[in-house]
C-alpha positions as CSV (number, residue, x, y, z in Angstrom):
1,M,10.2,-3.0,3.2
2,A,11.9,-1.4,0.4
3,A,15.5,-3.2,0.9
4,F,13.0,-6.8,1.7
5,I,11.0,-6.3,-1.7
6,L,14.6,-5.6,-3.3
7,R,16.1,-8.7,-1.9
8,R,12.8,-10.6,-3.0
9,L,13.5,-9.5,-6.9
10,G,17.1,-10.2,-6.6
11,A,16.0,-13.7,-5.3
12,L,13.6,-13.9,-7.9
13,F,16.3,-13.8,-10.7
14,F,18.4,-16.2,-9.5
15,V,14.9,-18.5,-9.1
16,L,13.9,-17.6,-13.0
17,L,18.1,-18.5,-13.5
18,A,17.7,-21.7,-11.7
19,V,14.4,-22.8,-13.8
20,S,16.1,-21.8,-16.7
21,I,18.7,-23.6,-16.8
22,I,16.7,-26.8,-15.5
23,V,14.1,-26.8,-18.1
24,F,16.5,-26.0,-21.3
25,V,18.7,-29.1,-19.8
26,L,15.6,-31.1,-19.3
27,M,14.4,-30.5,-22.9
28,N,17.0,-31.1,-24.8
29,L,18.0,-34.4,-22.4
30,V,14.2,-35.7,-24.1
31,P,15.2,-37.9,-27.2
32,G,14.4,-36.3,-30.8
33,G,14.0,-32.5,-31.4
34,P,11.6,-30.0,-33.2
35,F,13.0,-31.5,-36.5
36,S,13.3,-34.9,-35.8
37,L,13.8,-36.8,-38.7
38,G,11.3,-40.0,-37.8
39,E,8.3,-37.5,-37.2
40,R,8.8,-34.3,-39.7
41,G,10.1,-36.8,-42.5
42,Y,12.9,-34.3,-43.4
43,T,15.3,-35.9,-45.3
44,P,19.1,-35.5,-43.7
45,D,20.0,-32.4,-45.7
46,A,17.0,-30.2,-44.9
47,L,16.9,-31.5,-41.2
48,A,20.7,-30.7,-40.8
49,N,20.1,-27.3,-42.3
50,L,17.3,-26.5,-40.2
51,E,19.8,-27.2,-37.0
52,R,22.4,-25.2,-38.7
53,K,19.9,-21.8,-39.0
54,Y,18.2,-22.3,-35.0
55,G,21.6,-22.8,-33.8
56,L,20.5,-26.7,-32.7
57,D,24.2,-28.3,-34.1
58,K,25.9,-25.8,-31.3
59,P,26.9,-27.2,-27.7
60,L,24.1,-26.9,-25.4
61,T,26.0,-24.7,-23.0
62,E,26.6,-22.3,-26.2
63,R,23.2,-22.2,-26.9
64,Y,21.8,-21.5,-24.0
65,L,24.5,-18.9,-22.9
66,N,23.2,-17.4,-26.2
67,F,19.5,-17.6,-25.0
68,L,20.1,-16.1,-21.5
69,I,21.6,-13.0,-23.7
70,G,18.2,-13.1,-25.4
71,A,16.1,-13.5,-22.6
72,V,17.7,-10.7,-21.1
73,Q,16.7,-8.2,-23.5
74,L,13.0,-10.4,-23.5
75,D,14.1,-11.7,-26.7
76,F,13.3,-15.3,-26.9
77,G,14.3,-16.1,-30.5
78,Y,11.4,-17.4,-33.1
79,S,9.1,-20.1,-33.0
80,F,9.8,-23.6,-34.4
81,A,6.7,-24.9,-35.2
82,V,5.2,-22.1,-37.9
83,A,7.7,-21.3,-40.5
84,G,8.0,-17.3,-40.9
85,S,6.2,-16.8,-37.4
86,P,6.9,-13.5,-35.7
87,P,9.0,-13.8,-32.8
88,V,8.1,-15.8,-29.8
89,S,7.2,-12.4,-26.9
90,Q,5.5,-11.3,-30.1
91,V,3.1,-14.7,-29.8
92,I,2.6,-14.4,-26.2
93,L,1.4,-10.9,-26.4
94,Q,-0.9,-12.0,-29.1
95,T,-2.3,-14.6,-27.4
96,W,-2.2,-14.0,-23.8
97,P,-4.6,-11.1,-23.8
98,V,-7.4,-13.7,-24.5
99,T,-6.1,-15.9,-21.4
100,L,-5.6,-12.8,-19.3
101,H,-9.5,-11.8,-19.6
102,V,-10.7,-15.3,-19.0
103,G,-8.5,-15.1,-15.9
104,I,-9.4,-11.9,-14.2
105,Y,-13.6,-12.6,-14.7
106,T,-12.7,-16.1,-13.0
107,I,-10.7,-14.4,-10.5
108,L,-13.4,-12.2,-9.7
109,V,-16.3,-14.5,-9.7
110,S,-14.9,-17.3,-7.6
111,F,-13.4,-15.8,-5.3
112,T,-16.4,-13.1,-4.4
113,L,-18.7,-15.9,-4.8
114,G,-15.9,-17.9,-2.6
115,L,-15.3,-15.8,0.2
116,T,-19.8,-15.0,0.2
117,L,-20.3,-18.8,0.9
118,G,-17.1,-19.5,3.4
119,I,-18.3,-16.9,5.3
120,V,-21.9,-17.8,5.7
121,A,-20.8,-21.5,6.0
122,A,-18.6,-20.3,9.2
123,Y,-21.6,-18.5,10.6
124,R,-23.8,-21.2,10.2
125,R,-21.8,-23.8,11.0
126,N,-23.4,-27.6,11.3
127,S,-26.6,-26.2,9.4
128,W,-27.9,-27.0,6.1
129,I,-26.4,-24.2,4.7
130,D,-22.5,-25.5,6.0
131,N,-23.3,-29.2,4.4
132,A,-25.0,-27.7,1.2
133,V,-21.5,-25.5,0.6
134,T,-19.4,-28.5,1.8
135,F,-21.3,-30.9,-0.5
136,T,-20.7,-28.6,-3.1
137,A,-17.1,-27.4,-2.7
138,T,-15.8,-30.8,-2.4
139,L,-18.0,-31.8,-5.8
140,G,-16.3,-28.5,-7.4
141,I,-13.3,-29.9,-6.7
142,A,-13.2,-33.8,-7.2
143,V,-15.1,-33.3,-11.3
144,P,-12.8,-32.2,-13.5
145,N,-13.3,-29.0,-15.3
146,F,-13.2,-30.7,-18.8
147,I,-16.6,-32.9,-18.1
148,I,-18.3,-29.7,-16.9
149,A,-16.7,-27.8,-19.8
150,T,-18.3,-30.2,-22.1
151,F,-21.5,-31.0,-19.8
152,L,-22.6,-27.2,-20.0
153,L,-21.8,-26.4,-23.6
154,F,-23.8,-29.1,-24.3
155,L,-26.7,-28.5,-22.0
156,I,-26.6,-24.6,-22.0
157,G,-24.2,-23.2,-24.8
158,Y,-25.0,-25.1,-27.7
159,Q,-29.4,-25.0,-26.6
160,N,-28.8,-20.9,-26.5
161,G,-26.4,-19.9,-29.0
162,W,-23.9,-19.4,-26.3
163,G,-20.0,-20.5,-26.3
164,E,-19.8,-21.5,-29.8
165,P,-16.2,-22.7,-30.1
166,N,-13.8,-21.0,-32.7
167,K,-15.6,-17.7,-32.8
168,W,-13.1,-15.9,-30.3
169,I,-12.2,-12.2,-31.4
170,I,-11.5,-10.2,-28.6
171,P,-9.0,-6.9,-28.3
172,P,-6.1,-6.9,-26.2
173,L,-6.7,-6.5,-22.4
174,W,-6.1,-2.2,-22.6
175,S,-8.3,-1.7,-25.9
176,G,-12.0,-1.8,-24.2
177,G,-14.4,-2.6,-27.0
178,P,-17.4,-4.9,-27.0
179,A,-16.2,-8.1,-27.2
180,I,-14.8,-7.4,-23.2
181,L,-18.7,-8.2,-21.8
182,S,-19.3,-10.9,-24.3
183,W,-21.5,-13.3,-23.9
184,D,-18.6,-15.9,-25.0
185,Y,-17.4,-15.1,-21.6
186,F,-19.9,-16.5,-20.0
187,L,-19.4,-20.5,-20.2
188,P,-15.9,-20.7,-19.8
189,V,-15.8,-18.1,-16.9
190,I,-18.1,-20.4,-14.8
191,T,-16.3,-23.6,-15.8
192,Y,-12.8,-22.5,-15.2
193,A,-14.4,-20.7,-11.5
194,L,-15.9,-24.0,-10.3
195,A,-12.8,-25.3,-8.9
196,P,-11.0,-22.1,-7.3
197,T,-15.1,-20.7,-5.9
198,A,-15.2,-24.4,-4.2
199,L,-11.3,-23.7,-2.9
200,V,-11.9,-20.3,-1.5
201,A,-14.4,-21.4,0.0
202,R,-13.6,-24.6,1.4
203,Y,-10.6,-22.4,2.5
204,T,-12.4,-19.1,4.0
205,R,-15.1,-21.3,5.7
206,A,-12.3,-23.1,8.1
207,S,-10.2,-20.0,8.2
208,V,-13.3,-17.8,9.8
209,A,-14.7,-20.7,11.7
210,D,-11.4,-21.1,13.4
211,A,-11.9,-17.5,13.7
212,L,-14.9,-17.3,15.5
213,N,-14.0,-19.8,18.3
214,A,-11.2,-17.1,19.3
215,D,-11.2,-16.2,22.7
216,Y,-10.5,-12.3,21.5
217,V,-14.2,-13.1,19.4
218,R,-15.9,-14.1,22.8
219,T,-14.6,-11.0,24.5
220,A,-15.9,-8.8,21.8
221,H,-19.2,-10.4,22.1
222,A,-18.9,-9.8,25.9
223,K,-18.0,-6.4,25.5
224,G,-21.6,-5.2,23.1
225,L,-19.7,-4.8,20.0
226,S,-21.7,-5.5,16.7
227,E,-21.7,-8.3,14.7
228,G,-20.0,-5.9,11.6
229,H,-17.8,-4.9,13.6
230,I,-16.0,-8.0,15.4
231,M,-16.9,-9.7,11.9
232,A,-14.8,-6.9,10.1
233,R,-12.1,-6.0,12.8
234,H,-12.1,-9.0,14.6
235,V,-13.0,-12.3,12.7
236,L,-11.8,-11.3,8.7
237,R,-8.9,-9.8,9.9
238,N,-7.2,-12.5,11.2
239,A,-8.7,-15.5,9.6
240,M,-6.7,-13.5,6.2
241,I,-3.7,-14.8,6.9
242,P,-4.0,-18.3,6.0
243,M,-6.6,-17.6,3.6
244,I,-4.0,-15.3,1.8
245,T,-1.0,-18.4,1.9
246,V,-3.2,-20.3,0.7
247,L,-5.7,-18.7,-1.8
248,L,-3.4,-16.4,-3.5
249,P,-1.2,-18.6,-5.1
250,Q,-4.4,-19.7,-7.3
251,I,-4.3,-16.6,-9.7
252,P,-1.1,-17.5,-11.7
253,N,-2.9,-20.6,-12.4
254,L,-5.5,-18.6,-13.5
255,L,-3.7,-16.1,-15.3
256,T,-1.7,-18.7,-17.3
257,G,-4.9,-20.8,-19.0
258,S,-5.9,-24.1,-18.8
259,L,-5.4,-26.0,-21.5
260,F,-8.7,-28.3,-21.1
261,I,-11.0,-25.1,-20.6
262,E,-9.4,-23.2,-23.9
263,V,-9.9,-26.7,-25.9
264,V,-13.3,-27.2,-25.1
265,Y,-14.1,-24.1,-26.1
266,G,-12.2,-23.4,-28.7
267,I,-10.2,-20.2,-27.1
268,P,-6.8,-19.1,-29.1
269,G,-5.5,-18.6,-25.7
270,L,-1.9,-19.3,-23.7
271,G,-2.9,-22.5,-21.9
272,K,-4.0,-24.0,-25.3
273,F,-1.0,-23.0,-27.1
274,F,1.3,-23.9,-23.9
275,V,1.0,-27.5,-24.8
276,T,0.4,-27.4,-28.2
277,S,4.4,-26.1,-28.4
278,I,5.3,-29.1,-25.7
279,F,3.7,-31.5,-28.1
280,N,5.5,-29.6,-31.1
281,R,9.0,-29.3,-28.8
282,D,9.2,-25.8,-29.8
283,Y,11.9,-24.6,-27.7
284,P,11.8,-21.2,-27.8
285,M,8.2,-20.8,-27.0
286,I,8.6,-23.6,-24.2
287,M,10.9,-22.0,-22.6
288,G,9.2,-18.0,-22.9
289,L,6.1,-19.4,-21.7
290,V,7.7,-21.3,-18.2
291,L,9.7,-18.3,-17.2
292,L,6.9,-16.5,-18.1
293,V,4.7,-18.4,-15.4
294,A,7.7,-18.9,-13.1
295,F,7.7,-14.8,-13.1
296,F,4.1,-14.7,-12.2
297,W,4.7,-17.3,-9.5
298,G,7.5,-15.4,-7.7
299,M,5.6,-11.8,-7.6
300,T,2.2,-13.9,-6.5
301,Y,4.4,-14.9,-2.7
302,L,6.4,-11.5,-3.0
303,V,2.7,-9.6,-2.6
304,T,1.7,-12.7,-0.4
305,D,4.4,-11.4,1.8
306,I,3.6,-7.8,1.6
307,L,0.0,-8.3,2.6
308,Y,0.7,-10.2,5.1
309,T,1.9,-7.3,7.1
310,M,-0.5,-5.4,5.5
311,I,-3.2,-7.7,7.6
312,D,-1.4,-8.0,10.7
313,P,1.1,-5.2,11.9
314,R,2.3,-7.7,14.2
315,I,4.2,-9.8,11.3
316,R,7.2,-8.4,10.1
317,V,8.9,-9.5,7.1
318,Y,12.1,-8.3,7.9
319,G,13.6,-7.9,11.5
320,S,16.5,-6.0,12.8
321,K,19.3,-7.8,11.1
322,G,17.1,-8.0,7.7
323,G,15.7,-12.0,8.7
324,T,12.0,-12.9,8.7
325,T,10.2,-12.9,12.1
């Protein structure tokens, strides 16, 4: 297992390298730039000075190598968008805790509620409960979250004084404090959790329903085992494999923020900052955020493969010759 993890971490390094090359090249192929003369109104002399200051006058390969040397040291440079801004890594550390708070609560709500609804619907197949869960799940996936956010903000937030935009003052995740349980989280988390809850419920329902129809479950019933024992030892254990494959990759999305949720509720988080950086063509910020998201995706798939072997010992992540089986 240790050798497998080391190989996957090595592969992740090359994935991050490939992502950085592709994004860096495409980003610089787009016409214009962060100090474009037509968009920002700089004089030619001022534009030349700015490009010289930030190294934009150098060849593309040299700029990428300079970026790569800094990225290895977690130094992505300084933001182009705001004069005198702190380093990109520091900006990420200041904004990401806000997104992490919302994302962690969303994961807890969506996975707990979705798993419960999916299991109940699978046990009551073709009943009104199953139909209600399926209808609600379909609705939660189909309706855009910015529509739900606007509706809830008007219907509940402004009527009760909850979720008022631009009042977010949140401490870092590790510092504790009363803001961690603030009502400011209520509406954003409920809105953000609807779509993943629906997705978790649908896949849980399908996986558990397939497991309930399996021969080993009928054999367990014939032996007189209790429903709780069958559910824990046979149904859920075998249903978790397809569920993990589909549901675990939802976590990076939830931990890196949603533009629509953060804009509607005025949350100064990473998702909103990512999009504004793209519009501002803030190259260092874009590269830092893209690599952060790519790293999360790579680690998620590594954790997924490890969980496979923990849930089902029949699955091996490495064979006798080092291959996957």
